[in-house]
C-alpha positions in Angstrom: -12.9 10.1 4.1 -9.4 9.3 5.4 -9.5 5.8 3.9 -10.5 7.1 0.5 -7.8 9.8 0.6 -5.2 7.2 1.7 -6.4 4.8 -1.1 -5.9 7.4 -3.8 -2.6 8.8 -2.6 -1.1 5.4 -2.1 -2.2 4.1 -5.5 -1.1 7.3 -7.3 2.3 7.2 -5.7 2.6 3.5 -6.6 1.8 4.3 -10.2 3.9 7.5 -10.6 7.0 6.5 -8.7 8.4 3.9 -11.2 7.8 6.4 -14.0 9.7 9.1 -12.3 12.5 6.7 -11.5 12.8 5.8 -15.2 13.4 9.5 -16.0 16.2 9.8 -13.5 19.7 8.5 -14.5 20.6 5.0 -13.3 23.4 6.4 -11.2 21.2 8.9 -9.4 21.5 7.1 -6.0 25.0 5.7 -6.4 26.7 8.5 -4.4 26.3 9.3 -0.8 26.4 7.7 2.6 24.3 4.7 3.6 21.2 5.5 5.7 20.9 1.9 6.9 20.8 1.7 10.7 22.7 -1.6 10.5 25.6 0.1 8.7 25.4 3.2 10.8 25.4 1.5 14.2 27.3 -1.8 13.7 29.0 -1.3 10.3 27.3 -4.5 9.1 25.3 -4.5 5.8 21.8 -5.9 6.0 20.0 -7.9 3.3 18.4 -4.7 1.9 21.6 -2.6 1.7 22.0 -1.4 -1.9 18.4 -2.3 -2.9 17.5 1.2 -4.1 20.7 1.4 -6.2 20.1 -2.2 -7.5 16.4 -1.4 -8.4 17.5 1.8 -10.2 20.0 -0.1 -12.3 17.6 -3.0 -12.9 14.8 -0.8 -14.3 17.4 0.9 -16.5 18.4 -2.6 -17.8 21.9 -2.5 -16.2 21.6 -6.0 -14.8 25.3 -6.4 -14.0 25.4 -3.4 -11.8 22.1 -4.3 -10.2 23.6 -7.8 -9.3 26.7 -6.1 -7.8 24.6 -3.8 -5.6 22.1 -6.4 -4.4 21.3 -9.9 -5.7 17.8 -9.9 -4.2 16.7 -7.1 -6.7 16.2 -9.9 -9.2 13.4 -11.2 -6.9 12.1 -7.9 -5.7 11.6 -6.1 -9.0 9.5 -8.8 -10.6 7.4 -8.9 -7.4 6.8 -5.1 -7.7 5.4 -5.3 -11.2 2.1 -7.0 -10.3 1.7 -4.4 -7.5 2.0 -1.6 -10.0 -0.5 -3.2 -12.4 -2.9 -3.8 -9.5 -2.7 -0.1 -8.5 -3.6 0.8 -12.1 -6.7 -1.4 -11.9 -7.6 -0.2 -8.4 -7.5 3.5 -9.3 -9.9 2.8 -12.2 -12.3 1.0 -9.8 -11.8 -2.4 -11.5 -10.6 -5.7 -10.1 -7.4 -7.2 -11.5 -8.1 -10.4 -13.4 -6.3 -13.6 -13.0 -4.8 -15.4 -10.1 -3.2 -12.2 -8.7 -6.7 -10.6 -8.7 -8.2 -13.5 -6.9 -5.5 -13.5 -4.3 -5.6 -9.7 -3.9 -9.4 -9.4 -3.4 -10.1 -12.6 -1.6 -11.6 -10.9 1.5 -13.5 -8.2 -0.4 
């Protein structure tokens, strides 16, 4: 029961979150203090600092600002896209085709 509930909630959140973020303005997360522990405790930015802001600008096609916030967003966002497609297949009860499907369901 708990596994099934977790499966549906996690997949629905994975599917809906990017759609919700598209409707928010690209500058939605640009203001405010950092919540990163590295910045709060040692005043040293970590590799993930600015990732949320960078991803927001990336999905709104503002690549220059995304690059300014975090260069790794150009690696992270393309890696998130197959996860989003896989969640759509999983919620339908299907297996994702192709190499990503074979890698994802190797033990199942």
